[in-house]
C-alpha positions as CSV (number, residue, x, y, z in Angstrom):
1,M,0.0,0.0,0.0
2,S,1.1,3.6,-0.3
3,C,0.5,7.0,1.1
4,P,0.3,10.6,-0.4
5,H,3.9,11.3,0.5
6,C,5.4,8.1,-1.0
7,E,6.5,7.2,-4.5
8,G,5.3,3.7,-5.3
9,G,8.5,2.5,-6.9
10,A,10.9,4.0,-4.3
11,P,13.2,1.5,-2.6
12,R,12.4,0.9,1.1
13,T,14.9,2.5,3.4
14,H,15.6,2.7,7.0
15,D,17.4,5.2,9.2
16,G,20.9,4.0,9.9
17,P,23.0,4.7,13.0
18,D,24.4,7.8,11.4
19,G,20.9,9.2,10.7
20,A,21.2,8.7,6.9
21,A,18.8,6.6,4.8
22,H,20.2,3.2,3.8
23,P,18.6,0.6,1.5
24,R,16.8,-2.2,3.3
25,G,17.4,-5.8,2.7
26,R,18.4,-9.0,4.3
27,Q,21.9,-9.3,5.8
28,G,23.8,-12.4,4.9
29,P,26.7,-13.8,6.8
30,G,29.0,-11.7,4.7
31,R,27.5,-8.5,6.1
32,G,28.5,-9.0,9.7
33,A,26.3,-11.9,10.8
34,A,27.9,-14.6,12.8
35,T,27.1,-18.3,13.3
36,A,24.7,-18.9,16.2
37,P,27.3,-20.5,18.5
38,D,29.6,-17.5,18.1
39,L,26.8,-15.0,18.5
40,A,24.9,-16.5,21.4
41,P,27.2,-15.4,24.2
42,D,26.8,-11.8,23.1
43,L,23.1,-12.0,22.1
44,R,20.8,-9.5,23.7
45,V,17.1,-9.8,23.5
46,L,14.8,-6.8,24.0
47,L,11.3,-7.6,25.3
48,V,8.8,-5.0,23.9
49,G,5.0,-4.9,23.8
50,T,1.9,-3.1,24.7
51,P,0.8,-2.9,28.4
52,N,-1.0,-6.0,29.7
53,A,0.3,-8.2,26.9
54,G,2.1,-10.6,29.3
55,K,5.5,-9.1,28.7
56,S,6.8,-8.9,32.3
57,T,5.2,-12.2,33.2
58,L,7.1,-13.8,30.3
59,F,10.3,-12.1,31.4
60,N,9.9,-13.4,35.0
61,H,9.3,-16.9,33.8
62,L,12.2,-17.0,31.4
63,T,14.7,-15.5,33.8
64,G,13.5,-16.9,37.1
65,A,15.6,-15.4,39.9
66,R,18.4,-14.5,37.5
67,Q,17.5,-10.9,37.1
68,T,18.4,-7.4,38.3
69,T,17.0,-3.9,38.0
70,R,19.3,-1.1,36.8
71,N,18.7,2.6,36.2
72,V,19.1,4.0,32.7
73,P,21.8,6.7,32.9
74,G,20.4,10.2,32.7
75,T,16.8,9.1,33.5
76,T,14.6,8.0,36.3
77,V,13.7,4.8,34.4
78,D,14.6,1.4,35.7
79,L,15.1,-1.6,33.3
80,A,14.8,-5.2,34.4
81,R,17.6,-7.3,33.0
82,G,18.0,-11.1,33.4
83,S,19.7,-14.2,32.1
84,W,17.6,-16.5,29.9
85,R,18.9,-20.0,29.8
86,P,16.8,-22.0,27.2
87,R,16.8,-25.7,27.3
88,T,18.9,-27.3,24.6
89,G,16.6,-30.1,23.6
90,T,17.2,-31.1,19.9
91,D,18.7,-27.6,19.2
92,P,22.4,-28.1,18.1
93,V,23.2,-24.7,19.5
94,P,24.6,-24.9,23.1
95,A,22.2,-23.6,25.8
96,T,24.3,-20.4,26.3
97,P,22.4,-17.8,28.4
98,L,20.8,-14.9,26.5
99,A,20.7,-11.4,28.0
100,L,17.1,-10.5,28.3
101,V,16.0,-6.8,28.8
102,D,12.4,-6.0,29.8
103,L,11.6,-2.6,28.2
104,P,8.7,-0.4,29.5
105,G,5.4,-1.2,27.8
106,T,4.2,1.1,25.1
107,Y,1.4,1.4,22.5
108,S,3.6,3.1,19.9
109,L,7.1,4.4,19.2
110,T,6.0,8.0,19.3
111,P,7.2,8.6,22.9
112,V,5.1,10.7,25.3
113,S,6.9,9.7,28.6
114,P,10.5,9.0,29.7
115,D,9.8,5.3,29.8
116,E,8.6,5.2,26.2
117,A,11.5,7.3,25.1
118,V,13.9,4.7,26.7
119,T,12.0,2.0,24.8
120,V,12.3,3.8,21.5
121,A,16.1,4.5,22.1
122,E,16.8,0.8,22.9
123,I,14.9,-0.4,19.8
124,E,16.7,2.0,17.5
125,R,20.0,1.0,19.0
126,A,19.0,-2.6,18.4
127,G,18.5,-1.8,14.7
128,A,22.2,-0.8,14.5
129,E,23.6,-3.9,16.4
130,H,24.0,-7.3,15.0
131,G,23.9,-8.9,18.5
132,T,20.4,-7.7,19.5
133,V,17.0,-9.2,18.7
134,T,13.7,-7.5,19.5
135,L,11.1,-9.9,20.9
136,L,7.7,-8.3,20.5
137,V,5.1,-9.7,22.8
138,A,1.7,-9.5,21.0
139,N,-1.6,-10.0,22.8
140,A,-3.8,-12.1,20.5
141,A,-6.9,-10.6,22.1
142,E,-5.7,-7.1,21.0
143,L,-4.0,-8.1,17.7
144,H,-4.5,-4.8,15.9
145,S,-2.7,-2.8,18.6
146,A,0.2,-5.3,18.6
147,L,0.5,-5.2,14.8
148,F,0.6,-1.4,14.8
149,L,3.5,-1.5,17.3
150,L,5.2,-4.3,15.2
151,G,5.0,-2.1,12.1
152,Q,6.8,0.7,13.9
153,V,9.4,-1.7,15.3
154,G,9.8,-3.2,11.8
155,T,10.9,0.1,10.4
156,R,13.8,0.2,12.8
157,T,15.2,-3.3,12.9
158,E,15.0,-6.5,10.9
159,R,15.8,-8.7,13.8
160,V,12.3,-9.2,15.2
161,V,10.5,-12.2,16.6
162,V,6.8,-12.2,17.7
163,A,5.7,-14.0,20.8
164,L,1.9,-14.5,20.5
165,T,0.2,-14.5,24.0
166,M,-3.3,-14.6,25.3
167,T,-4.6,-16.9,22.6
168,D,-6.9,-18.7,25.1
169,V,-8.4,-15.3,26.1
170,A,-8.8,-14.4,22.4
171,T,-10.6,-17.7,21.7
172,V,-13.0,-17.1,24.6
173,D,-13.7,-13.6,23.1
174,G,-14.4,-15.2,19.7
175,L,-11.1,-14.3,18.1
176,A,-9.1,-17.1,16.4
177,V,-5.4,-16.2,15.6
178,D,-3.4,-18.8,13.8
179,A,0.4,-18.3,14.5
180,G,1.4,-20.1,11.3
181,R,-0.7,-18.0,9.0
182,L,0.3,-14.8,10.8
183,A,4.0,-15.7,10.5
184,A,3.6,-16.4,6.7
185,R,1.8,-13.0,6.3
186,L,4.4,-11.0,8.3
187,G,7.5,-12.7,7.1
188,V,9.0,-13.0,10.7
189,P,8.7,-15.8,13.2
190,V,5.6,-15.9,15.3
191,V,5.7,-18.3,18.2
192,E,2.6,-19.0,20.4
193,V,3.6,-18.9,24.1
194,D,2.0,-18.9,27.5
195,P,3.9,-16.4,29.7
196,R,2.5,-18.0,32.9
197,T,3.6,-21.6,32.2
198,G,6.4,-21.0,29.7
199,R,4.8,-23.2,27.1
200,G,6.5,-22.4,23.7
201,A,9.6,-20.9,25.3
202,D,12.0,-23.4,23.6
203,G,10.6,-22.6,20.2
204,L,10.9,-18.9,21.0
205,A,14.6,-19.3,21.8
206,A,15.2,-21.1,18.5
207,A,13.4,-18.4,16.6
208,V,15.5,-15.7,18.3
209,R,18.7,-17.4,17.4
210,A,17.6,-17.9,13.8
211,V,16.7,-14.3,13.4
212,A,20.0,-13.2,15.0
213,E,21.8,-15.2,12.4
214,Q,19.6,-14.3,9.4
215,P,17.6,-11.0,9.8
216,R,14.4,-10.7,7.8
217,P,12.1,-7.7,7.2
218,V,8.5,-7.4,8.2
219,L,6.6,-7.9,4.9
220,G,4.2,-5.4,3.4
221,L,5.1,-2.3,5.5
222,P,4.0,0.9,3.7
223,V,7.0,2.6,2.2
224,C,6.3,6.0,3.8
225,T,6.8,4.6,7.3
226,A,10.5,4.1,6.6
227,A,11.0,7.3,4.6
228,P,12.8,10.3,6.2
229,R,10.6,12.9,7.9
230,T,10.2,16.1,5.8
231,A,7.2,17.7,7.3
232,P,5.1,17.6,10.5
233,D,2.2,16.1,8.7
234,D,4.4,13.1,7.7
235,E,3.9,11.6,11.1
236,L,0.1,11.5,10.7
237,D,0.5,9.9,7.3
238,R,2.8,7.3,8.8
239,I,0.3,6.4,11.5
240,D,-2.6,6.2,9.1
241,A,-0.5,4.0,6.8
242,L,0.5,1.7,9.6
243,L,-3.1,1.4,10.9
244,G,-4.2,0.5,7.4
245,W,-1.5,-2.1,7.1
246,A,-2.5,-3.6,10.5
247,D,-6.1,-3.8,9.2
248,D,-4.9,-5.6,6.1
249,V,-3.0,-8.1,8.1
250,V,-6.0,-8.8,10.4
251,E,-8.1,-9.2,7.3
252,S,-5.7,-11.5,5.5
253,V,-5.4,-14.0,8.5
254,D,-9.1,-13.8,9.2
255,A,-8.6,-12.8,12.8
256,H,-12.0,-11.2,13.3
257,R,-13.7,-10.9,16.6
258,T,-17.3,-12.3,16.7
259,A,-20.1,-9.9,17.6
260,T,-21.0,-11.8,20.8
261,R,-20.7,-10.0,24.1
262,S,-17.8,-11.5,26.0
263,R,-17.7,-12.4,29.7
264,A,-15.2,-9.6,30.4
265,D,-17.7,-7.1,28.8
266,R,-20.4,-8.3,31.1
267,I,-18.2,-8.0,34.2
268,D,-17.0,-4.5,33.1
269,A,-20.6,-3.4,32.7
270,L,-20.9,-3.8,36.4
271,L,-17.4,-2.9,37.7
272,L,-17.1,0.3,35.6
273,D,-20.6,1.5,36.7
274,P,-20.1,3.9,39.6
275,W,-23.1,2.6,41.5
276,V,-21.6,-0.9,41.6
277,G,-17.9,-0.3,41.0
278,L,-17.3,2.2,43.8
279,P,-18.8,0.0,46.5
280,V,-16.8,-3.0,45.2
281,F,-13.7,-0.8,45.3
282,V,-14.4,0.3,48.9
283,L,-14.8,-3.3,49.9
284,T,-11.5,-4.1,48.2
285,L,-9.8,-1.3,50.1
286,W,-11.3,-2.5,53.3
287,A,-9.9,-5.9,52.7
288,L,-6.4,-4.4,52.1
289,F,-6.6,-2.4,55.3
290,Q,-7.7,-5.5,57.2
291,L,-4.7,-7.3,55.7
292,A,-2.3,-4.6,56.8
293,T,-3.7,-4.3,60.3
294,W,-5.7,-7.2,61.7
295,V,-3.9,-9.9,59.7
296,A,-0.3,-8.7,59.3
297,A,0.0,-6.9,62.7
298,P,-0.1,-10.1,64.9
299,I,2.4,-11.8,62.5
300,M,4.7,-8.8,62.6
301,G,4.6,-8.8,66.4
302,A,5.3,-12.5,66.6
303,T,8.2,-12.2,64.2
304,E,9.8,-9.3,66.0
305,A,9.3,-11.0,69.3
306,L,11.1,-14.1,67.9
307,V,14.1,-12.0,67.1
308,T,14.1,-9.8,70.2
309,G,13.2,-12.7,72.4
310,P,14.9,-16.1,71.7
311,V,17.4,-14.7,69.3
312,A,18.4,-11.9,71.6
313,S,18.6,-14.4,74.5
314,F,20.8,-16.7,72.4
315,V,23.2,-13.8,71.7
316,T,23.3,-12.9,75.4
317,W,24.0,-16.6,76.2
318,V,26.8,-16.7,73.7
319,L,28.4,-13.5,75.1
320,D,28.1,-14.8,78.6
321,G,29.7,-18.0,77.6
322,V,32.8,-16.2,76.2
323,G,32.9,-13.9,79.2
324,V,31.9,-10.6,77.7
325,G,28.3,-10.5,78.7
326,G,26.6,-7.7,80.6
327,G,28.7,-4.9,79.2
328,W,28.4,-2.4,76.4
329,L,29.1,-5.1,73.7
330,E,26.0,-6.9,74.7
331,G,24.0,-3.7,74.6
332,L,25.3,-2.9,71.1
333,L,24.6,-6.4,69.7
334,V,21.3,-7.0,71.5
335,D,19.7,-3.5,71.7
336,G,21.3,-2.2,68.5
337,V,22.0,-4.8,65.9
338,V,19.5,-7.5,67.0
339,A,16.7,-4.9,67.6
340,G,17.4,-3.4,64.2
341,V,17.2,-6.8,62.6
342,G,13.9,-7.4,64.5
343,V,12.4,-4.2,63.0
344,V,13.4,-5.2,59.5
345,V,12.2,-8.8,59.8
346,A,8.9,-7.7,61.4
347,F,8.1,-5.8,58.2
348,A,8.7,-8.8,56.0
349,P,5.3,-10.5,56.6
350,L,3.5,-7.2,56.0
351,M,5.4,-6.7,52.8
352,A,4.8,-10.3,51.6
353,L,1.1,-10.1,52.3
354,M,0.7,-6.7,50.6
355,F,2.8,-7.7,47.6
356,L,0.7,-10.8,47.3
357,A,-2.5,-8.9,47.5
358,I,-1.4,-6.2,45.0
359,G,-0.1,-8.9,42.7
360,L,-3.5,-10.7,42.8
361,L,-5.3,-7.5,42.0
362,E,-2.9,-6.6,39.2
363,D,-2.7,-10.1,37.6
364,S,-6.5,-10.5,37.7
365,G,-7.0,-7.3,35.7
366,Y,-8.8,-5.4,38.4
367,V,-6.2,-2.6,38.9
368,A,-6.9,-1.2,35.4
369,R,-10.6,-1.0,36.2
370,V,-9.9,0.9,39.4
371,A,-7.9,3.4,37.3
372,V,-10.9,4.0,35.1
373,L,-13.2,4.5,38.0
374,A,-10.9,7.0,39.8
375,D,-9.7,8.8,36.7
376,R,-12.1,11.8,36.9
377,L,-11.4,12.5,40.5
378,M,-7.6,12.3,40.2
379,R,-7.6,14.5,37.1
380,S,-8.9,17.3,39.2
381,V,-5.4,17.4,40.8
382,G,-3.4,16.8,37.6
383,L,-3.0,13.0,38.1
384,D,-4.7,10.1,36.4
385,G,-6.7,7.3,37.9
386,R,-3.9,4.8,38.1
387,V,-2.3,6.5,41.1
388,I,-5.3,5.9,43.3
389,M,-4.3,2.4,44.3
390,P,-0.9,3.2,45.8
391,L,-2.3,6.3,47.6
392,I,-5.1,4.3,49.2
393,V,-2.7,1.5,50.2
394,G,-0.7,4.2,51.9
395,F,-3.4,4.6,54.5
396,G,-2.7,0.9,55.4
397,C,1.1,1.2,55.3
398,N,3.4,3.6,53.4
399,L,5.9,0.9,52.6
400,P,3.8,-1.4,50.4
401,A,2.2,1.7,48.9
402,L,5.6,2.7,47.5
403,A,5.9,-0.9,46.1
404,A,2.4,-0.5,44.6
405,T,3.7,2.5,42.5
406,R,5.4,-0.1,40.2
407,T,2.0,-0.7,38.7
408,L,2.1,2.8,37.2
409,P,3.0,3.2,33.5
410,N,6.1,5.5,33.6
411,A,8.9,6.5,35.9
412,R,7.9,10.1,36.3
413,Q,4.4,9.2,37.5
414,R,5.9,6.6,39.8
415,L,8.2,9.2,41.3
416,L,5.5,11.8,41.7
417,T,3.2,9.3,43.5
418,G,6.1,8.0,45.6
419,L,6.6,11.6,46.9
420,L,2.9,11.9,47.8
421,V,2.6,8.5,49.6
422,P,4.3,9.7,52.9
423,Y,1.5,12.1,53.4
424,T,-1.0,9.3,53.7
425,S,-1.6,8.6,57.4
426,C,-0.6,5.0,58.2
427,P,-1.9,3.2,61.3
428,A,1.4,3.6,63.1
429,R,0.6,7.3,63.5
430,L,-2.7,6.4,65.0
431,T,-1.1,5.4,68.4
432,V,0.1,9.0,68.8
433,Y,-3.2,10.5,67.7
434,V,-5.1,8.3,70.2
435,L,-2.8,9.2,73.1
436,L,-3.0,13.0,72.6
437,A,-6.6,13.1,71.6
438,G,-7.6,11.0,74.6
439,T,-5.5,13.2,76.9
440,F,-6.6,16.6,75.7
441,F,-10.0,15.9,74.0
442,P,-11.5,13.0,75.8
443,R,-15.0,13.8,74.7
444,H,-14.1,14.3,71.1
445,T,-11.3,11.7,70.5
446,G,-12.9,10.2,67.5
447,L,-13.6,13.5,65.9
448,V,-10.0,14.7,66.4
449,V,-8.6,11.5,64.9
450,L,-11.0,11.8,61.9
451,A,-9.7,15.4,61.4
452,M,-6.2,14.0,61.1
453,Y,-7.2,11.7,58.3
454,V,-9.1,14.5,56.5
455,L,-6.0,16.7,56.8
456,S,-3.9,13.8,55.4
457,V,-6.1,13.6,52.3
458,A,-5.9,17.4,51.9
459,L,-2.1,17.2,52.1
460,V,-2.0,14.6,49.3
461,L,-4.3,16.7,47.1
462,V,-2.4,20.0,47.7
463,G,0.9,18.2,47.3
464,A,-0.2,16.8,44.0
465,L,-1.2,20.3,42.7
466,A,2.1,21.8,43.9
467,L,4.3,19.2,42.4
468,R,2.4,19.2,39.1
469,G,2.8,22.9,38.9
470,T,6.5,22.9,39.6
471,L,8.8,19.9,39.4
472,F,6.5,17.8,37.3
473,R,5.2,20.3,34.7
474,D,6.6,17.9,32.0
475,L,3.9,15.3,32.8
476,A,1.4,16.0,30.0
477,H,-2.3,16.4,30.8
478,E,-3.6,13.6,28.7
479,P,-6.7,11.5,28.8
480,L,-6.4,8.1,30.3
481,A,-5.8,5.7,27.4
482,L,-5.3,2.1,28.2
483,V,-6.5,-1.3,26.9
484,L,-8.4,-3.1,29.7
485,P,-6.7,-6.4,30.2
486,A,-8.6,-9.6,30.1
487,Y,-9.6,-11.1,33.4
488,H,-7.3,-13.9,34.6
489,V,-7.1,-16.3,37.5
490,P,-3.5,-15.6,38.8
491,R,-1.2,-18.5,38.8
492,P,0.2,-19.2,42.3
493,V,3.8,-20.2,41.5
494,P,4.8,-17.1,39.4
495,L,2.9,-14.9,41.9
496,L,4.8,-16.4,44.9
497,V,8.1,-16.2,43.1
498,T,7.6,-12.5,42.3
499,T,6.4,-11.8,45.8
500,G,9.5,-13.5,47.3
501,R,11.8,-11.6,45.0
502,R,10.3,-8.2,46.0
503,V,10.5,-9.0,49.7
504,L,14.1,-10.0,49.4
505,A,14.8,-6.8,47.5
506,F,13.3,-4.8,50.4
507,L,15.2,-6.7,53.0
508,R,18.5,-6.2,51.2
509,G,17.9,-2.5,50.2
510,A,16.0,-1.1,53.2
511,G,17.3,-3.5,55.9
512,T,20.9,-2.3,55.8
513,I,19.9,1.3,56.3
514,I,17.4,0.5,59.1
515,V,19.9,-1.6,61.1
516,G,22.6,1.0,60.6
517,V,20.5,3.9,61.9
518,L,19.3,2.0,64.9
519,V,22.8,1.1,65.8
520,V,23.7,4.8,65.7
521,V,20.6,5.6,67.9
522,W,21.8,3.0,70.4
523,L,25.3,4.5,70.5
524,L,23.9,8.0,71.1
525,L,21.8,6.6,74.0
526,A,24.9,4.8,75.4
527,V,27.3,7.7,75.4
528,P,27.1,9.6,78.7
529,V,27.6,13.4,78.6
530,T,27.5,14.0,82.4
531,P,29.9,12.6,85.0
532,G,29.0,9.5,87.1
533,H,27.7,7.3,84.3
534,A,29.3,4.4,82.5
535,F,29.1,3.8,78.8
536,G,25.9,2.0,78.0
537,E,24.4,2.6,81.5
538,V,23.1,6.2,81.4
539,P,19.6,7.8,81.8
540,V,18.2,9.1,78.6
541,H,18.5,12.8,79.4
542,D,22.1,12.4,80.4
543,S,23.1,10.6,77.2
544,A,24.2,12.1,73.9
545,Y,20.8,11.3,72.6
546,G,19.2,13.4,75.4
547,R,21.5,16.3,74.8
548,L,20.8,16.1,71.1
549,T,17.0,16.4,71.7
550,D,17.7,19.2,74.1
551,Q,19.4,21.1,71.3
552,V,16.6,20.4,68.9
553,A,13.8,21.2,71.3
554,P,13.9,25.1,70.8
555,V,13.0,24.5,67.2
556,F,9.6,23.4,68.3
557,S,9.0,26.3,70.8
558,P,6.9,28.3,68.2
559,A,4.7,25.2,67.9
560,G,4.1,25.0,71.7
561,Y,6.0,21.8,72.5
562,G,9.7,22.8,72.8
563,D,10.7,20.2,75.4
564,W,13.4,17.5,75.1
565,R,10.9,14.7,76.0
566,T,8.4,15.5,73.2
567,T,11.4,16.1,70.9
568,S,12.8,12.7,71.7
569,A,9.5,11.1,70.7
570,L,9.7,12.9,67.3
571,V,13.3,11.8,66.8
572,T,12.6,8.2,67.7
573,G,9.4,8.4,65.6
574,F,11.6,9.1,62.6
575,V,12.7,5.5,62.9
576,A,9.2,4.1,63.4
577,K,6.1,6.0,64.5
578,E,4.8,3.0,66.6
579,V,7.7,3.5,69.0
580,A,7.1,7.2,69.6
581,V,4.7,6.6,72.5
582,G,7.2,4.2,74.0
583,A,9.9,6.9,73.7
584,L,7.7,9.3,75.6
585,A,7.1,6.7,78.3
586,Q,10.8,6.1,78.6
587,A,11.6,9.8,78.8
588,Y,9.0,10.3,81.6
589,A,10.1,7.0,83.2
590,V,6.5,5.7,83.3
591,D,4.7,2.7,81.9
592,E,3.2,2.9,78.4
593,P,-0.6,3.4,78.5
594,V,-2.8,0.3,78.2
595,G,-5.8,0.5,75.9
596,S,-7.4,3.9,75.2
597,S,-6.6,5.4,78.6
598,P,-3.7,7.8,78.6
599,G,-2.9,7.0,82.2
600,E,0.1,8.5,84.0
601,L,1.8,9.3,80.7
602,G,-1.1,11.5,79.7
603,E,-0.9,13.4,82.9
604,Q,2.8,14.0,82.6
605,L,2.4,15.1,79.0
606,R,-0.4,17.5,79.9
607,A,1.8,19.1,82.5
608,T,4.7,19.5,80.0
609,L,2.6,21.0,77.3
610,D,0.9,23.4,79.7
611,E,4.3,24.7,80.6
612,T,5.8,24.8,77.1
613,S,2.7,26.4,75.5
614,G,2.1,29.0,78.1
615,G,-1.2,27.5,79.1
616,H,-2.4,26.5,75.6
617,A,-1.9,22.8,75.9
618,P,-4.8,21.7,73.6
619,A,-3.4,23.9,70.8
620,A,0.1,22.5,71.3
621,A,-1.3,18.9,71.3
622,L,-3.0,19.4,68.0
623,A,0.2,21.1,66.6
624,F,2.1,18.0,67.7
625,M,-0.3,15.7,66.0
626,V,-0.1,17.7,62.8
627,F,3.7,17.4,62.8
628,V,3.5,13.6,63.4
629,L,1.1,13.4,60.4
630,A,3.2,15.5,58.0
631,Y,6.8,14.6,58.7
632,T,8.7,11.5,57.5
633,P,6.6,8.4,58.3
634,C,9.4,6.0,59.2
635,L,13.0,5.0,58.4
636,A,11.8,1.9,56.5
637,T,9.8,4.2,54.1
638,V,12.9,6.4,53.6
639,A,15.0,3.4,52.9
640,E,12.5,2.1,50.3
641,Q,12.3,5.6,48.7
642,R,16.1,5.6,48.4
643,R,16.1,2.1,46.9
644,M,13.4,3.1,44.3
645,F,14.3,6.7,43.5
646,G,17.9,7.3,44.7
647,W,19.4,9.5,47.5
648,R,18.9,12.9,45.7
649,W,15.1,12.6,45.5
650,T,14.8,10.9,48.9
651,L,16.8,13.5,50.9
652,G,15.0,16.3,49.1
653,A,11.6,14.7,50.0
654,V,12.6,14.3,53.6
655,A,13.7,17.9,53.8
656,V,10.4,19.1,52.3
657,Q,8.4,16.8,54.6
658,L,10.2,18.3,57.7
659,G,9.7,21.8,56.4
660,V,6.0,21.4,55.6
661,A,5.4,19.6,59.0
662,W,7.1,22.4,60.9
663,V,5.3,25.2,59.1
664,L,1.9,23.5,59.5
665,S,2.6,22.7,63.1
666,V,3.6,26.2,64.0
667,A,0.6,27.7,62.1
668,T,-1.7,25.3,63.9
669,F,-0.5,26.4,67.3
670,Q,-0.3,30.1,66.6
671,L,-3.8,30.2,65.3
672,L,-5.5,27.9,67.8
673,R,-3.8,29.4,70.9
674,L,-6.0,32.5,70.1
675,V,-9.0,30.2,70.8
676,W,-7.6,27.9,73.6
């Protein structure tokens, strides 16, 4: 076929690595190709495809645990890389591992996000390399979209293999796609695979090696799609021509969808209806909250108790056995290292459960429906509906909420959402709210706690508007455009493998930071700054930690709680909000409150705030709660942000959180003291 800007008899060309136009044609061994055994060790395979085509599932199955995530230099985009070791079978080529790269999903090679730009750059680089094959994962249920992308890929490289997925889903929807007929029509290998089981993976490896040895062009591509661009209108002509080509291919292989209404259509008619979909969504969120609190909390407590109980006792027993027990070394190992490991290990069950739950929702196809439901609301603050799930999960726990940002389509959107997540009020902050609200507002405790959650939502919305208007102006205001994936029953083994890999990544990345910081906190608590105390045996206020909080306390005087004991709770709360109340009890040398009664701790706290606020204790208490809400949620969240986004963004986010928290806290006190 042709287009208005093409001459029918013109030779097909492609853009070479130098930007010039070069004749297209097959490359024989004399043009740089190597035999498969020589080429295999250096063979790189790029996985590309539309979102929800099964690309990442196929990547996970082919690589197993042999994969890493690396940042693309100069961007915020991470690429998953792994080693694919196909079984040899009857293939005479040795089973040498292939380097597999999972590129961000995209619907076209006209990039509108950093992730898509990286995908385009990698594919164009592949066209100039003899040792790279592009493996296009095509969803049989959305064949036309896959063919459009294949047409664009085919203008950039002749080393292309098509992995045809979702054929079972297509059959259920009344769409029959024959891989053999499609391969004959396209001129490139088309291999039917099941990403969840790996069926067809051996044939896929053989096709990849064959194409690496003998490149072949995609047949029938319109000439204008490969011609150099000469005018802005050329891009529209190219798109029209490729869409027409995709129509012709679908027609020629008789891959037409029947007019019957599919099961997915019937389910979507309910889930995408606000009157049904929103209640279902609320129930789903309720289940996630229950998972993060009622289910995970007891397991977390038991896990931490195992480490700080029997494990700590064993360490003490060993130290006693070698004659060094009872001193500072025991305190360092037990109260520093082992306690830090206990905090890290305690988070593992929560992370595993939340990763598993989010994976179930994502693999089943439900997350995409949530995005459609929430899109109109989130667009009011410059975001799209896909960010709603991570933000909602944040009210259960900020840590898995950061992990949930990986379901978002591009790196800039993941980064923006990751910066907003810490403003969602997790249950760990609730212990502080209940203590102060019960102490200073005993008749309105529930109302005060509710106000904290309303303020949390407001901070997320205002933060989104502020970031979209400053650092993230480059995120285009575009309508939500996504193909709703077919509904699936998630397969247990791949889901468990992925969950385990994510938990291990958290333990390695965040665990080191958490243990290190807790050891530093212990050392500060152990160092005496007044005479008469031994190292490791010193009251809190007479330690370096106590003196540090003394120095920091005046910063909070304008907020009405400039006392070393309240400051120590905030410093300790930086590590974990759930220990802030314990830090207050330790500073006052009283027992922690049991249940909802503030007890003696509440009385001591009231006396302190009466003094520091000049008689405006309720205003100071509310200011303290506002600071707890707005500042850094916990050390584990900081460590996870660093692992996902790097130190620069993480430290900047922490600084902003502390600044926002201080300004809001001071403003709260200065305004409310006029009333109380």
